[in-house]
N, C-alpha and C positions, 0 to 999 in steps of 0.2 A: 532564412530571413526572419527578423523579428516583426511581430505584428505591431499595430499602432500603440496598443496599451504597453507592450514590453518596451518599445522605443521611448515612450514617455517616461516610464519608470527608470530606464537607463539614463535619460537626460537629467532626471531629478538627482540621480546618484552622482553624475558628473558635476552638476552644479554644487552639490553638497561637498564634493571633493575640492572644488575650486574655492568655495567659501572657507573651508577648513585651512587650506594652504595659505590663503591671504591673511589669516589671523595668527600664524605661528611665529612671525618674526623672521629673522635671518636664519635660513635653513640649509643644512647639509643633507644630501641624499646619498645613502649607501647604494652605489650603482654598480651593476655587474655587466650590463649590456643585454640582459634577458628582457623579455617582454614586460614583465611587471615593473622592474626597477627602471627600465627605459621609459615606460609610460609615466611613471611617477616623476622622474626627472623632467620629462617634457611638460607635464602638467604644472609642476612647481615653477619651471622657468616661465611658462605662460602667465602664472599668477604673480610671481615675485620678481621676474627679470634678474637683475644683477644681485638681488638679495638672496639668491640661492647658489649653491655650489654642489655639483655632483662629484662624488669621491669614489674612485675605484681602487681596490686593494690589489697590489701586485705582489705575488709570491710564486714559488714553484708549483703551487696547486692550481694556478690559473694558466690555461694554455695560451701560447703566444697568439694563436689565431683568434681566440675569443677576446684577448686584450686589444688586438688591432681593430677588430670589428667594433668593440665597444667605444674605443676612442674615435673611430671614423663616424659612428652614429652621432655621438655628442657634437663633433665638429660640424656635421651636416645640419644639425638643428641649432647651432649657435649656443649650445648649452655650456656654461662655464664648467670646466672639468679639472680636477687635480688627481694625479696618480700618486698614491702613497705606498710605501713598502710596509708590509706586515711580516712578522717574524714568528709565525706559529710553529715552524719547524724547530725553533729553539725551546719550545715548551714540551717537556717530557710527557705531560698529560695528553697533549694533542698527538704526539708521535706514537704513544701507546695504542691509539686507535681502538678505543672501546666505544660503547654507545654514546658517550658524552663528547666525542670528538668535535662535533659541530658547535657545541657550547663553547669550547675553548677557542675555536676559530673565530666565532662572532665576538667573543669576549675580547680577543686581541684586536679585532677590527674596530670595535666601538671605543676601546681605549686609545688606539692610535688616532682615530677620527677626532676624539675630544682634544687630544694634545695638539693636533694640527689646526683644529678649528678655533681654539681659544684665542690665539694671537690675531686671528682674522676677524674676530667678532661674531663667530658662529657658535651659538650655545645649544641649538636644537638640532637633533639628528632624526631622520626618518628612514624607514626601509620599506621594501616592496612586498610585505606580507599582505595576502588577500584573504577573503572570507574562507575559501576552500582550504587554506593552509591551517586553519584552526583545528581541524580534526586530524592532522598529520603528525607523525613523529618527527618533530623538528626541535632539537635541543637549543638551536640558535634563538628560538623565541624566548627561552628562559634568560639568555644573555641579554636580549633586547629589553626585556622587562626590568632586569637588574640595572641596566644603564638608562632606563627611562626613555627609550627610543620610541618614537611615534610610528604608527602604522596607518597612515591616512587612507590607503586603499581599503583596508579592512574596516576602518571607521565609517567609510562611505558605503559599506556593505557590498562592495564590488567583488564579483567572482572572477575566476581566471578567464572564463569565456567572455564575460562582459568587458574585461580589460582588453582582450584581443579585439573585440568589436570596436571599442573606443579608439584603439590604436589604428585599426584599419580605417575608420572614418576620418581620423586625423592625418591619414596619408603616411603613417610611419611604417617603414619597410620591415620593422621587427615584429609586426602584428602576428605573423604566423611562425615566428622563429621557434624551433624546437627547444624544449626545456633542456638546460644543461647545468648540472651542479658541478662543483669543483672536482678536479681530478682525484682528490683523496677519497671521494665517495665511491670510487671504483675498486678500492682496496678492501679485501675481506677483513672484517673486524678481527682483531687479534694479531694481524700482521702489521709491523711497524710502518709508519709513513716515512719514506725516505726520498731524497731528491732523485736518486737513481730509479726508484720504482715509478715515481711521477713522470719522469722523462720517458720511461718505457711505455707507459700508458698513453702519454701524449703522442708519441711517434706511432704507436699502434693505431690510434684513432685517426691520425693523419693519413695513414696508409689506407684505411677503410674509406675515408672521405675521398681520397684520390681514386678509389675504385667506383665511386659514384653513389655511395650510400649516404643518407642524410640523417636519419634518426636511429641511433645505435649507441651501444656502450661496449667497451672492452673491460671486463671485470677481471681483476688481478687476484689470483689464488696461488701465489708463490710461483712455482714453475709452470703453472697452468694458466692460460688466458681463456676466459669464457666470453664468447661474443654473443651479445644480444642485439638483434636487428628487429625493427618495427615490423609488425605482421604484413603491412602493405608492401614492404620491401623484401620480405623474407624469401619469397619465391625466386627472386633474382639471384640469391645466394646459392640456391639449391642445384648446383651443377658441379661436376668433378673439377672443371677448370677453375671455377671460383673458389672451391675448397682449396685447391692447390695454391692459388695465388695468395689467398688470405693466410694460409698456414705458413707458406714460405716467408711472407712479409713479417709475420709476428715472430717466427723462429729466428729470423735474422736479428731481432731485437732482444733475444735471450730466452724466450719462452721455449721450454722443452715440449710442451703439449698445448695444442690449440683445439678448442671445442666450440661447437655452435649450440647455443641454448635453444631447444625446440619450442619453448614457450614464447620466444621472441622477446623484444624489448619491453620492459615494464619498469616504471620509476620505482626506485627504492627496493629492488630485489634483494640487496644485501641485508636490509633491515628485517626481512622475514626470518633471518637466522638468529636474531637477538633474543635473549630471554625476556620474559614479560617484565621483570624487574627493571631492565634497562629501557624497554620501550616506554615505561612510565616516567622516564627521567624528566620530561617537561610537563608532567602533571596530567598527561593524557593516556588513557588505556585503550585508545582506538587503534585500529589496524595500522601497521606501518606501511605507508604507501608512498612516501616521498623519499627521493634520494638526495636530499639536502636543499637548503634554501637557495634561491636564485643568485 
């Protein structure tokens, strides 16, 4: 629980966010359904009403379950929403899957949003970057800067935990939603991003979700699938019967080898394998801790 001083500080940040949003004009929000972008879309709708539009990018890198959930949340809050198709898989630089992949993804997103928003009178775009994201390896931030995309949550100095608190106080069901980057973030750098690989990852994670797990990743290393499960859930996986069930499910999807990562789930584990030269792509030399923007 936050003490009175912390609550007062958080309320000041919320008011600063509200004031910022009221002064940006007609606004499109890059929306994924995650906590940060969902709260930003909610706050923008509260401030601007019909003068805002949430936009979600649909492509093979977005799981169908996450798309359905994102659409359902927007509908439940009465937030204007448009689903647009993006075509990052047609970009050879994205498919190559090096450390700049997220840049090419966000570059495509912001280009498509600009094309869609112009005829509708939307010239300003915002996305859900928060203060904590500033120290992460997120090439998408470079794309946002190049397209002059606003980051109102970061401008209001809101941290991830503070956004979750505000979302909870607003009664938003997404307040404790686990972080979830795009499916491409599960693919080991250097292996190409293909529709078939993305489909295998999506179905693998659906299988683990059906087994009752909530916070996890299936990391794709070619013929090998590496399962990361949050530490608080890891003990449940540690039985021969669960090993057999998970292995059988993923092998049915084409993997020859299935392994459990003993370190458990951690965001951005693929980034730890990148050379320092690529980690500095977005101008930051800090540790790689993020597995993609929300």
